[in-house]
PDB file with one MODEL, atoms N, CA, C and O in Angstrom:
MODEL        1
ATOM      1  N   UNK A   1      15.562 -12.169  -1.736  1.00  0.00           N
ATOM      2  CA  UNK A   1      14.137 -12.184  -2.038  1.00  0.00           C
ATOM      3  C   UNK A   1      13.408 -11.006  -1.385  1.00  0.00           C
ATOM      4  O   UNK A   1      12.424 -10.506  -1.929  1.00  0.00           O
ATOM      5  N   UNK A   2      13.874 -10.579  -0.260  1.00  0.00           N
ATOM      6  CA  UNK A   2      13.131  -9.520   0.425  1.00  0.00           C
ATOM      7  C   UNK A   2      14.004  -8.297   0.679  1.00  0.00           C
ATOM      8  O   UNK A   2      14.159  -7.858   1.818  1.00  0.00           O
ATOM      9  N   UNK A   3      14.567  -7.759  -0.386  1.00  0.00           N
ATOM     10  CA  UNK A   3      15.429  -6.595  -0.238  1.00  0.00           C
ATOM     11  C   UNK A   3      14.715  -5.278  -0.534  1.00  0.00           C
ATOM     12  O   UNK A   3      15.182  -4.225  -0.099  1.00  0.00           O
ATOM     13  N   UNK A   4      13.613  -5.307  -1.249  1.00  0.00           N
ATOM     14  CA  UNK A   4      12.948  -4.060  -1.636  1.00  0.00           C
ATOM     15  C   UNK A   4      12.498  -3.254  -0.425  1.00  0.00           C
ATOM     16  O   UNK A   4      12.480  -2.024  -0.480  1.00  0.00           O
ATOM     17  N   UNK A   5      12.134  -3.919   0.665  1.00  0.00           N
ATOM     18  CA  UNK A   5      11.648  -3.159   1.816  1.00  0.00           C
ATOM     19  C   UNK A   5      12.744  -2.267   2.406  1.00  0.00           C
ATOM     20  O   UNK A   5      12.437  -1.305   3.110  1.00  0.00           O
ATOM     21  N   UNK A   6      13.998  -2.565   2.134  1.00  0.00           N
ATOM     22  CA  UNK A   6      15.084  -1.690   2.580  1.00  0.00           C
ATOM     23  C   UNK A   6      15.102  -0.394   1.766  1.00  0.00           C
ATOM     24  O   UNK A   6      15.652   0.613   2.214  1.00  0.00           O
ATOM     25  N   UNK A   7      14.512  -0.416   0.591  1.00  0.00           N
ATOM     26  CA  UNK A   7      14.533   0.734  -0.305  1.00  0.00           C
ATOM     27  C   UNK A   7      13.333   1.664  -0.142  1.00  0.00           C
ATOM     28  O   UNK A   7      13.185   2.619  -0.903  1.00  0.00           O
ATOM     29  N   UNK A   8      12.489   1.398   0.827  1.00  0.00           N
ATOM     30  CA  UNK A   8      11.352   2.289   1.072  1.00  0.00           C
ATOM     31  C   UNK A   8      11.516   3.057   2.382  1.00  0.00           C
ATOM     32  O   UNK A   8      10.572   3.673   2.876  1.00  0.00           O
ATOM     33  N   UNK A   9      12.707   3.010   2.926  1.00  0.00           N
ATOM     34  CA  UNK A   9      12.956   3.686   4.197  1.00  0.00           C
ATOM     35  C   UNK A   9      13.130   5.191   4.033  1.00  0.00           C
ATOM     36  O   UNK A   9      12.852   5.953   4.959  1.00  0.00           O
ATOM     37  N   UNK A  10      13.590   5.624   2.854  1.00  0.00           N
ATOM     38  CA  UNK A  10      13.725   7.060   2.582  1.00  0.00           C
ATOM     39  C   UNK A  10      13.014   7.389   1.272  1.00  0.00           C
ATOM     40  O   UNK A  10      12.837   6.523   0.415  1.00  0.00           O
ATOM     41  N   UNK A  11      12.612   8.639   1.130  1.00  0.00           N
ATOM     42  CA  UNK A  11      11.930   9.052  -0.102  1.00  0.00           C
ATOM     43  C   UNK A  11      12.854   8.899  -1.307  1.00  0.00           C
ATOM     44  O   UNK A  11      12.419   8.451  -2.368  1.00  0.00           O
ATOM     45  N   UNK A  12      14.115   9.265  -1.155  1.00  0.00           N
ATOM     46  CA  UNK A  12      15.073   9.171  -2.247  1.00  0.00           C
ATOM     47  C   UNK A  12      15.193   7.722  -2.740  1.00  0.00           C
ATOM     48  O   UNK A  12      15.131   7.469  -3.944  1.00  0.00           O
ATOM     49  N   UNK A  13      15.362   6.793  -1.829  1.00  0.00           N
ATOM     50  CA  UNK A  13      15.478   5.386  -2.229  1.00  0.00           C
ATOM     51  C   UNK A  13      14.159   4.843  -2.769  1.00  0.00           C
ATOM     52  O   UNK A  13      14.160   4.000  -3.666  1.00  0.00           O
ATOM     53  N   UNK A  14      13.049   5.311  -2.242  1.00  0.00           N
ATOM     54  CA  UNK A  14      11.734   4.907  -2.752  1.00  0.00           C
ATOM     55  C   UNK A  14      11.604   5.333  -4.214  1.00  0.00           C
ATOM     56  O   UNK A  14      11.138   4.562  -5.053  1.00  0.00           O
ATOM     57  N   UNK A  15      12.017   6.558  -4.510  1.00  0.00           N
ATOM     58  CA  UNK A  15      11.976   7.051  -5.894  1.00  0.00           C
ATOM     59  C   UNK A  15      12.907   6.238  -6.796  1.00  0.00           C
ATOM     60  O   UNK A  15      12.559   5.949  -7.942  1.00  0.00           O
ATOM     61  N   UNK A  16      14.073   5.871  -6.296  1.00  0.00           N
ATOM     62  CA  UNK A  16      15.009   5.046  -7.065  1.00  0.00           C
ATOM     63  C   UNK A  16      14.434   3.658  -7.323  1.00  0.00           C
ATOM     64  O   UNK A  16      14.627   3.100  -8.403  1.00  0.00           O
ATOM     65  N   UNK A  17      13.730   3.096  -6.342  1.00  0.00           N
ATOM     66  CA  UNK A  17      13.090   1.794  -6.531  1.00  0.00           C
ATOM     67  C   UNK A  17      12.034   1.880  -7.628  1.00  0.00           C
ATOM     68  O   UNK A  17      11.955   0.995  -8.480  1.00  0.00           O
ATOM     69  N   UNK A  18      11.227   2.932  -7.614  1.00  0.00           N
ATOM     70  CA  UNK A  18      10.224   3.131  -8.673  1.00  0.00           C
ATOM     71  C   UNK A  18      10.891   3.175 -10.045  1.00  0.00           C
ATOM     72  O   UNK A  18      10.432   2.526 -10.985  1.00  0.00           O
ATOM     73  N   UNK A  19      11.960   3.934 -10.154  1.00  0.00           N
ATOM     74  CA  UNK A  19      12.664   4.057 -11.433  1.00  0.00           C
ATOM     75  C   UNK A  19      13.235   2.711 -11.871  1.00  0.00           C
ATOM     76  O   UNK A  19      13.174   2.362 -13.049  1.00  0.00           O
ATOM     77  N   UNK A  20      13.785   1.965 -10.932  1.00  0.00           N
ATOM     78  CA  UNK A  20      14.315   0.634 -11.240  1.00  0.00           C
ATOM     79  C   UNK A  20      13.209  -0.288 -11.740  1.00  0.00           C
ATOM     80  O   UNK A  20      13.383  -0.975 -12.746  1.00  0.00           O
ATOM     81  N   UNK A  21      12.082  -0.307 -11.050  1.00  0.00           N
ATOM     82  CA  UNK A  21      10.975  -1.187 -11.432  1.00  0.00           C
ATOM     83  C   UNK A  21      10.453  -0.832 -12.824  1.00  0.00           C
ATOM     84  O   UNK A  21      10.063  -1.723 -13.579  1.00  0.00           O
ATOM     85  N   UNK A  22      10.441   0.423 -13.164  1.00  0.00           N
ATOM     86  CA  UNK A  22       9.945   0.848 -14.477  1.00  0.00           C
ATOM     87  C   UNK A  22      10.857   0.395 -15.610  1.00  0.00           C
ATOM     88  O   UNK A  22      10.400   0.209 -16.738  1.00  0.00           O
ATOM     89  N   UNK A  23      12.134   0.217 -15.320  1.00  0.00           N
ATOM     90  CA  UNK A  23      13.079  -0.267 -16.334  1.00  0.00           C
ATOM     91  C   UNK A  23      13.176  -1.792 -16.359  1.00  0.00           C
ATOM     92  O   UNK A  23      13.659  -2.364 -17.336  1.00  0.00           O
ATOM     93  N   UNK A  24      12.732  -2.436 -15.320  1.00  0.00           N
ATOM     94  CA  UNK A  24      12.876  -3.882 -15.164  1.00  0.00           C
ATOM     95  C   UNK A  24      12.004  -4.651 -16.162  1.00  0.00           C
ATOM     96  O   UNK A  24      10.820  -4.355 -16.326  1.00  0.00           O
ATOM     97  N   UNK A  25      12.598  -5.626 -16.813  1.00  0.00           N
ATOM     98  CA  UNK A  25      11.856  -6.526 -17.703  1.00  0.00           C
ATOM     99  C   UNK A  25      12.216  -7.937 -17.279  1.00  0.00           C
ATOM    100  O   UNK A  25      13.380  -8.335 -17.337  1.00  0.00           O
ATOM    101  N   UNK A  26      11.231  -8.679 -16.859  1.00  0.00           N
ATOM    102  CA  UNK A  26      11.485 -10.056 -16.427  1.00  0.00           C
ATOM    103  C   UNK A  26      10.244 -10.896 -16.690  1.00  0.00           C
ATOM    104  O   UNK A  26       9.144 -10.363 -16.839  1.00  0.00           O
ATOM    105  N   UNK A  27      10.423 -12.196 -16.743  1.00  0.00           N
ATOM    106  CA  UNK A  27       9.315 -13.125 -16.977  1.00  0.00           C
ATOM    107  C   UNK A  27       8.606 -13.478 -15.681  1.00  0.00           C
ATOM    108  O   UNK A  27       7.444 -13.883 -15.690  1.00  0.00           O
ATOM    109  N   UNK A  28       9.309 -13.321 -14.570  1.00  0.00           N
ATOM    110  CA  UNK A  28       8.710 -13.612 -13.270  1.00  0.00           C
ATOM    111  C   UNK A  28       9.577 -13.008 -12.178  1.00  0.00           C
ATOM    112  O   UNK A  28      10.780 -12.817 -12.350  1.00  0.00           O
ATOM    113  N   UNK A  29       8.940 -12.710 -11.048  1.00  0.00           N
ATOM    114  CA  UNK A  29       9.663 -12.228  -9.881  1.00  0.00           C
ATOM    115  C   UNK A  29       9.102 -12.931  -8.655  1.00  0.00           C
ATOM    116  O   UNK A  29       7.893 -12.939  -8.426  1.00  0.00           O
ATOM    117  N   UNK A  30       9.982 -13.511  -7.882  1.00  0.00           N
ATOM    118  CA  UNK A  30       9.598 -14.029  -6.577  1.00  0.00           C
ATOM    119  C   UNK A  30       9.796 -12.892  -5.597  1.00  0.00           C
ATOM    120  O   UNK A  30      10.881 -12.317  -5.515  1.00  0.00           O
ATOM    121  N   UNK A  31       8.756 -12.566  -4.855  1.00  0.00           N
ATOM    122  CA  UNK A  31       8.768 -11.356  -4.042  1.00  0.00           C
ATOM    123  C   UNK A  31       8.323 -11.664  -2.624  1.00  0.00           C
ATOM    124  O   UNK A  31       7.268 -12.256  -2.397  1.00  0.00           O
ATOM    125  N   UNK A  32       9.141 -11.254  -1.690  1.00  0.00           N
ATOM    126  CA  UNK A  32       8.832 -11.410  -0.268  1.00  0.00           C
ATOM    127  C   UNK A  32       8.889 -10.035   0.385  1.00  0.00           C
ATOM    128  O   UNK A  32       9.977  -9.524   0.652  1.00  0.00           O
ATOM    129  N   UNK A  33       7.724  -9.425   0.647  1.00  0.00           N
ATOM    130  CA  UNK A  33       7.729  -8.114   1.295  1.00  0.00           C
ATOM    131  C   UNK A  33       8.342  -8.209   2.696  1.00  0.00           C
ATOM    132  O   UNK A  33       8.331  -9.265   3.328  1.00  0.00           O
ATOM    133  N   UNK A  34       8.868  -7.095   3.154  1.00  0.00           N
ATOM    134  CA  UNK A  34       9.388  -7.040   4.518  1.00  0.00           C
ATOM    135  C   UNK A  34       8.265  -6.819   5.511  1.00  0.00           C
ATOM    136  O   UNK A  34       7.088  -6.839   5.150  1.00  0.00           O
ATOM    137  N   UNK A  35       8.627  -6.612   6.739  1.00  0.00           N
ATOM    138  CA  UNK A  35       7.643  -6.350   7.776  1.00  0.00           C
ATOM    139  C   UNK A  35       7.049  -4.970   7.578  1.00  0.00           C
ATOM    140  O   UNK A  35       7.768  -4.022   7.263  1.00  0.00           O
ATOM    141  N   UNK A  36       5.730  -4.847   7.763  1.00  0.00           N
ATOM    142  CA  UNK A  36       5.066  -3.569   7.503  1.00  0.00           C
ATOM    143  C   UNK A  36       5.058  -2.655   8.718  1.00  0.00           C
ATOM    144  O   UNK A  36       4.568  -1.529   8.634  1.00  0.00           O
ATOM    145  N   UNK A  37       5.583  -3.107   9.828  1.00  0.00           N
ATOM    146  CA  UNK A  37       5.523  -2.291  11.039  1.00  0.00           C
ATOM    147  C   UNK A  37       6.884  -1.725  11.449  1.00  0.00           C
ATOM    148  O   UNK A  37       7.109  -1.423  12.621  1.00  0.00           O
ATOM    149  N   UNK A  38       7.787  -1.585  10.480  1.00  0.00           N
ATOM    150  CA  UNK A  38       9.088  -1.008  10.784  1.00  0.00           C
ATOM    151  C   UNK A  38       8.921   0.479  11.102  1.00  0.00           C
ATOM    152  O   UNK A  38       8.224   1.186  10.375  1.00  0.00           O
ATOM    153  N   UNK A  39       9.542   0.958  12.164  1.00  0.00           N
ATOM    154  CA  UNK A  39       9.410   2.381  12.522  1.00  0.00           C
ATOM    155  C   UNK A  39      10.309   3.260  11.655  1.00  0.00           C
ATOM    156  O   UNK A  39      11.299   2.792  11.093  1.00  0.00           O
ATOM    157  N   UNK A  40       9.951   4.531  11.557  1.00  0.00           N
ATOM    158  CA  UNK A  40      10.781   5.550  10.912  1.00  0.00           C
ATOM    159  C   UNK A  40      11.132   5.234   9.458  1.00  0.00           C
ATOM    160  O   UNK A  40      12.290   5.348   9.055  1.00  0.00           O
ATOM    161  N   UNK A  41      10.138   4.841   8.681  1.00  0.00           N
ATOM    162  CA  UNK A  41      10.368   4.588   7.264  1.00  0.00           C
ATOM    163  C   UNK A  41       9.501   5.550   6.451  1.00  0.00           C
ATOM    164  O   UNK A  41       8.473   6.030   6.929  1.00  0.00           O
ATOM    165  N   UNK A  42       9.926   5.822   5.224  1.00  0.00           N
ATOM    166  CA  UNK A  42       9.170   6.714   4.353  1.00  0.00           C
ATOM    167  C   UNK A  42       7.823   6.095   3.991  1.00  0.00           C
ATOM    168  O   UNK A  42       6.789   6.756   4.091  1.00  0.00           O
ATOM    169  N   UNK A  43       7.829   4.828   3.571  1.00  0.00           N
ATOM    170  CA  UNK A  43       6.599   4.109   3.235  1.00  0.00           C
ATOM    171  C   UNK A  43       6.575   2.783   3.982  1.00  0.00           C
ATOM    172  O   UNK A  43       7.539   2.019   3.936  1.00  0.00           O
ATOM    173  N   UNK A  44       5.491   2.518   4.656  1.00  0.00           N
ATOM    174  CA  UNK A  44       5.318   1.256   5.361  1.00  0.00           C
ATOM    175  C   UNK A  44       4.158   0.521   4.695  1.00  0.00           C
ATOM    176  O   UNK A  44       2.991   0.795   4.975  1.00  0.00           O
ATOM    177  N   UNK A  45       4.494  -0.412   3.814  1.00  0.00           N
ATOM    178  CA  UNK A  45       3.487  -1.126   3.039  1.00  0.00           C
ATOM    179  C   UNK A  45       3.082  -2.424   3.725  1.00  0.00           C
ATOM    180  O   UNK A  45       3.928  -3.155   4.239  1.00  0.00           O
ATOM    181  N   UNK A  46       1.795  -2.701   3.728  1.00  0.00           N
ATOM    182  CA  UNK A  46       1.323  -4.042   4.054  1.00  0.00           C
ATOM    183  C   UNK A  46       1.633  -4.911   2.831  1.00  0.00           C
ATOM    184  O   UNK A  46       1.888  -4.385   1.748  1.00  0.00           O
ATOM    185  N   UNK A  47       1.611  -6.227   2.998  1.00  0.00           N
ATOM    186  CA  UNK A  47       2.018  -7.130   1.909  1.00  0.00           C
ATOM    187  C   UNK A  47       1.333  -6.820   0.582  1.00  0.00           C
ATOM    188  O   UNK A  47       2.004  -6.598  -0.426  1.00  0.00           O
ATOM    189  N   UNK A  48       0.011  -6.803   0.576  1.00  0.00           N
ATOM    190  CA  UNK A  48      -0.729  -6.585  -0.670  1.00  0.00           C
ATOM    191  C   UNK A  48      -0.473  -5.195  -1.236  1.00  0.00           C
ATOM    192  O   UNK A  48      -0.441  -5.025  -2.454  1.00  0.00           O
ATOM    193  N   UNK A  49      -0.291  -4.200  -0.375  1.00  0.00           N
ATOM    194  CA  UNK A  49       0.024  -2.851  -0.853  1.00  0.00           C
ATOM    195  C   UNK A  49       1.379  -2.825  -1.552  1.00  0.00           C
ATOM    196  O   UNK A  49       1.546  -2.157  -2.572  1.00  0.00           O
ATOM    197  N   UNK A  50       2.345  -3.554  -1.000  1.00  0.00           N
ATOM    198  CA  UNK A  50       3.678  -3.591  -1.596  1.00  0.00           C
ATOM    199  C   UNK A  50       3.633  -4.323  -2.937  1.00  0.00           C
ATOM    200  O   UNK A  50       4.258  -3.892  -3.906  1.00  0.00           O
ATOM    201  N   UNK A  51       2.896  -5.425  -2.989  1.00  0.00           N
ATOM    202  CA  UNK A  51       2.729  -6.152  -4.254  1.00  0.00           C
ATOM    203  C   UNK A  51       2.091  -5.222  -5.285  1.00  0.00           C
ATOM    204  O   UNK A  51       2.542  -5.168  -6.429  1.00  0.00           O
ATOM    205  N   UNK A  52       1.053  -4.498  -4.896  1.00  0.00           N
ATOM    206  CA  UNK A  52       0.391  -3.565  -5.808  1.00  0.00           C
ATOM    207  C   UNK A  52       1.343  -2.468  -6.272  1.00  0.00           C
ATOM    208  O   UNK A  52       1.318  -2.082  -7.441  1.00  0.00           O
ATOM    209  N   UNK A  53       2.178  -1.966  -5.374  1.00  0.00           N
ATOM    210  CA  UNK A  53       3.174  -0.955  -5.742  1.00  0.00           C
ATOM    211  C   UNK A  53       4.123  -1.497  -6.807  1.00  0.00           C
ATOM    212  O   UNK A  53       4.397  -0.813  -7.793  1.00  0.00           O
ATOM    213  N   UNK A  54       4.620  -2.703  -6.622  1.00  0.00           N
ATOM    214  CA  UNK A  54       5.536  -3.301  -7.594  1.00  0.00           C
ATOM    215  C   UNK A  54       4.834  -3.483  -8.934  1.00  0.00           C
ATOM    216  O   UNK A  54       5.408  -3.173  -9.978  1.00  0.00           O
ATOM    217  N   UNK A  55       3.613  -3.976  -8.919  1.00  0.00           N
ATOM    218  CA  UNK A  55       2.861  -4.200 -10.163  1.00  0.00           C
ATOM    219  C   UNK A  55       2.579  -2.871 -10.879  1.00  0.00           C
ATOM    220  O   UNK A  55       2.731  -2.783 -12.098  1.00  0.00           O
ATOM    221  N   UNK A  56       2.175  -1.853 -10.142  1.00  0.00           N
ATOM    222  CA  UNK A  56       1.882  -0.544 -10.751  1.00  0.00           C
ATOM    223  C   UNK A  56       3.106   0.084 -11.404  1.00  0.00           C
ATOM    224  O   UNK A  56       2.980   0.856 -12.355  1.00  0.00           O
ATOM    225  N   UNK A  57       4.276  -0.241 -10.901  1.00  0.00           N
ATOM    226  CA  UNK A  57       5.493   0.411 -11.368  1.00  0.00           C
ATOM    227  C   UNK A  57       6.417  -0.502 -12.163  1.00  0.00           C
ATOM    228  O   UNK A  57       7.597  -0.194 -12.335  1.00  0.00           O
ATOM    229  N   UNK A  58       5.895  -1.612 -12.643  1.00  0.00           N
ATOM    230  CA  UNK A  58       6.723  -2.551 -13.409  1.00  0.00           C
ATOM    231  C   UNK A  58       5.922  -3.111 -14.576  1.00  0.00           C
ATOM    232  O   UNK A  58       4.769  -2.738 -14.793  1.00  0.00           O
ATOM    233  N   UNK A  59       6.546  -4.002 -15.316  1.00  0.00           N
ATOM    234  CA  UNK A  59       5.866  -4.671 -16.429  1.00  0.00           C
ATOM    235  C   UNK A  59       5.110  -5.906 -15.958  1.00  0.00           C
ATOM    236  O   UNK A  59       4.553  -6.643 -16.771  1.00  0.00           O
ATOM    237  N   UNK A  60       5.089  -6.131 -14.674  1.00  0.00           N
ATOM    238  CA  UNK A  60       4.384  -7.286 -14.109  1.00  0.00           C
ATOM    239  C   UNK A  60       2.933  -6.908 -13.838  1.00  0.00           C
ATOM    240  O   UNK A  60       2.642  -5.772 -13.463  1.00  0.00           O
ATOM    241  N   UNK A  61       2.026  -7.860 -14.027  1.00  0.00           N
ATOM    242  CA  UNK A  61       0.597  -7.556 -13.919  1.00  0.00           C
ATOM    243  C   UNK A  61      -0.171  -8.436 -12.946  1.00  0.00           C
ATOM    244  O   UNK A  61      -1.254  -8.062 -12.495  1.00  0.00           O
ATOM    245  N   UNK A  62       0.368  -9.581 -12.622  1.00  0.00           N
ATOM    246  CA  UNK A  62      -0.375 -10.539 -11.801  1.00  0.00           C
ATOM    247  C   UNK A  62       0.452 -10.985 -10.607  1.00  0.00           C
ATOM    248  O   UNK A  62       1.681 -11.043 -10.663  1.00  0.00           O
ATOM    249  N   UNK A  63      -0.247 -11.296  -9.532  1.00  0.00           N
ATOM    250  CA  UNK A  63       0.437 -11.827  -8.345  1.00  0.00           C
ATOM    251  C   UNK A  63      -0.291 -13.070  -7.856  1.00  0.00           C
ATOM    252  O   UNK A  63      -1.508 -13.203  -7.982  1.00  0.00           O
ATOM    253  N   UNK A  64       0.489 -13.958  -7.303  1.00  0.00           N
ATOM    254  CA  UNK A  64      -0.080 -15.169  -6.694  1.00  0.00           C
ATOM    255  C   UNK A  64       0.663 -15.415  -5.389  1.00  0.00           C
ATOM    256  O   UNK A  64       1.891 -15.506  -5.367  1.00  0.00           O
ATOM    257  N   UNK A  65      -0.089 -15.519  -4.312  1.00  0.00           N
ATOM    258  CA  UNK A  65       0.494 -15.840  -3.020  1.00  0.00           C
ATOM    259  C   UNK A  65       0.913 -17.303  -3.030  1.00  0.00           C
ATOM    260  O   UNK A  65       0.088 -18.190  -3.249  1.00  0.00           O
ATOM    261  N   UNK A  66       2.196 -17.553  -2.792  1.00  0.00           N
ATOM    262  CA  UNK A  66       2.698 -18.922  -2.768  1.00  0.00           C
ATOM    263  C   UNK A  66       2.631 -19.520  -1.376  1.00  0.00           C
ATOM    264  O   UNK A  66       2.630 -20.741  -1.220  1.00  0.00           O
ATOM    265  N   UNK A  67       2.577 -18.670  -0.370  1.00  0.00           N
ATOM    266  CA  UNK A  67       2.480 -19.138   1.006  1.00  0.00           C
ATOM    267  C   UNK A  67       3.476 -18.428   1.895  1.00  0.00           C
ATOM    268  O   UNK A  67       4.237 -17.579   1.432  1.00  0.00           O
ATOM    269  N   UNK A  68       3.474 -18.771   3.165  1.00  0.00           N
ATOM    270  CA  UNK A  68       4.399 -18.132   4.101  1.00  0.00           C
ATOM    271  C   UNK A  68       5.785 -18.779   4.066  1.00  0.00           C
ATOM    272  O   UNK A  68       5.931 -19.961   3.755  1.00  0.00           O
ATOM    273  N   UNK A  69       6.789 -17.978   4.390  1.00  0.00           N
ATOM    274  CA  UNK A  69       8.143 -18.498   4.524  1.00  0.00           C
ATOM    275  C   UNK A  69       8.313 -19.088   5.921  1.00  0.00           C
ATOM    276  O   UNK A  69       7.397 -19.036   6.742  1.00  0.00           O
ATOM    277  N   UNK A  70       9.471 -19.638   6.177  1.00  0.00           N
ATOM    278  CA  UNK A  70       9.735 -20.222   7.499  1.00  0.00           C
ATOM    279  C   UNK A  70       9.660 -19.193   8.618  1.00  0.00           C
ATOM    280  O   UNK A  70       9.345 -19.529   9.760  1.00  0.00           O
ATOM    281  N   UNK A  71       9.951 -17.932   8.285  1.00  0.00           N
ATOM    282  CA  UNK A  71       9.898 -16.897   9.323  1.00  0.00           C
ATOM    283  C   UNK A  71       8.558 -16.154   9.335  1.00  0.00           C
ATOM    284  O   UNK A  71       8.400 -15.159  10.043  1.00  0.00           O
ATOM    285  N   UNK A  72       7.597 -16.645   8.547  1.00  0.00           N
ATOM    286  CA  UNK A  72       6.241 -16.120   8.606  1.00  0.00           C
ATOM    287  C   UNK A  72       5.902 -15.002   7.643  1.00  0.00           C
ATOM    288  O   UNK A  72       4.793 -14.470   7.689  1.00  0.00           O
ATOM    289  N   UNK A  73       6.818 -14.633   6.778  1.00  0.00           N
ATOM    290  CA  UNK A  73       6.500 -13.617   5.774  1.00  0.00           C
ATOM    291  C   UNK A  73       5.843 -14.274   4.568  1.00  0.00           C
ATOM    292  O   UNK A  73       6.151 -15.417   4.227  1.00  0.00           O
ATOM    293  N   UNK A  74       4.938 -13.545   3.925  1.00  0.00           N
ATOM    294  CA  UNK A  74       4.284 -14.076   2.736  1.00  0.00           C
ATOM    295  C   UNK A  74       5.219 -14.009   1.545  1.00  0.00           C
ATOM    296  O   UNK A  74       6.045 -13.104   1.428  1.00  0.00           O
ATOM    297  N   UNK A  75       5.071 -14.993   0.658  1.00  0.00           N
ATOM    298  CA  UNK A  75       5.942 -15.147  -0.508  1.00  0.00           C
ATOM    299  C   UNK A  75       5.059 -15.152  -1.747  1.00  0.00           C
ATOM    300  O   UNK A  75       4.115 -15.937  -1.831  1.00  0.00           O
ATOM    301  N   UNK A  76       5.356 -14.279  -2.713  1.00  0.00           N
ATOM    302  CA  UNK A  76       4.523 -14.093  -3.890  1.00  0.00           C
ATOM    303  C   UNK A  76       5.295 -14.396  -5.163  1.00  0.00           C
ATOM    304  O   UNK A  76       6.519 -14.270  -5.218  1.00  0.00           O
ATOM    305  N   UNK A  77       4.550 -14.800  -6.184  1.00  0.00           N
ATOM    306  CA  UNK A  77       5.067 -14.896  -7.539  1.00  0.00           C
ATOM    307  C   UNK A  77       4.376 -13.813  -8.348  1.00  0.00           C
ATOM    308  O   UNK A  77       3.147 -13.766  -8.409  1.00  0.00           O
ATOM    309  N   UNK A  78       5.170 -12.932  -8.977  1.00  0.00           N
ATOM    310  CA  UNK A  78       4.634 -11.868  -9.830  1.00  0.00           C
ATOM    311  C   UNK A  78       5.004 -12.178 -11.270  1.00  0.00           C
ATOM    312  O   UNK A  78       6.143 -12.543 -11.560  1.00  0.00           O
ATOM    313  N   UNK A  79       4.037 -12.031 -12.173  1.00  0.00           N
ATOM    314  CA  UNK A  79       4.257 -12.361 -13.589  1.00  0.00           C
ATOM    315  C   UNK A  79       3.609 -11.301 -14.476  1.00  0.00           C
ATOM    316  O   UNK A  79       2.724 -10.566 -14.035  1.00  0.00           O
ATOM    317  N   UNK A  80       4.068 -11.228 -15.760  1.00  0.00           N
ATOM    318  CA  UNK A  80       3.470 -10.251 -16.701  1.00  0.00           C
ATOM    319  C   UNK A  80       2.039 -10.621 -17.079  1.00  0.00           C
ATOM    320  O   UNK A  80       1.401  -9.908 -17.854  1.00  0.00           O
TER     321      UNK A  80
ENDMDL
END
C-alpha cells in the first residue's frame, strides 16, 4: 500500500513513477503515503501533496481520507 514513497527518492525513479501513473488505468487505488520527513530524497511530499501528485499524473480524480493506519499514516481511497 505504501510503496510509492520509495520511488521518489531519486529523480530517475520519480520520473519512472510519473510514467507509470500516466499508463495506469484502475477503478480505485488505496494509497498510503510514506513519511514526509525522510532525509536525502528527491521529493519529500506531505500526504496531500503526494495524493495531488498521483491524481495529476493518473486517470484518478478524487481522493477521500479513510483514516489513519495502525502506525499513524493516513490512508486514502483514490477514484476516477
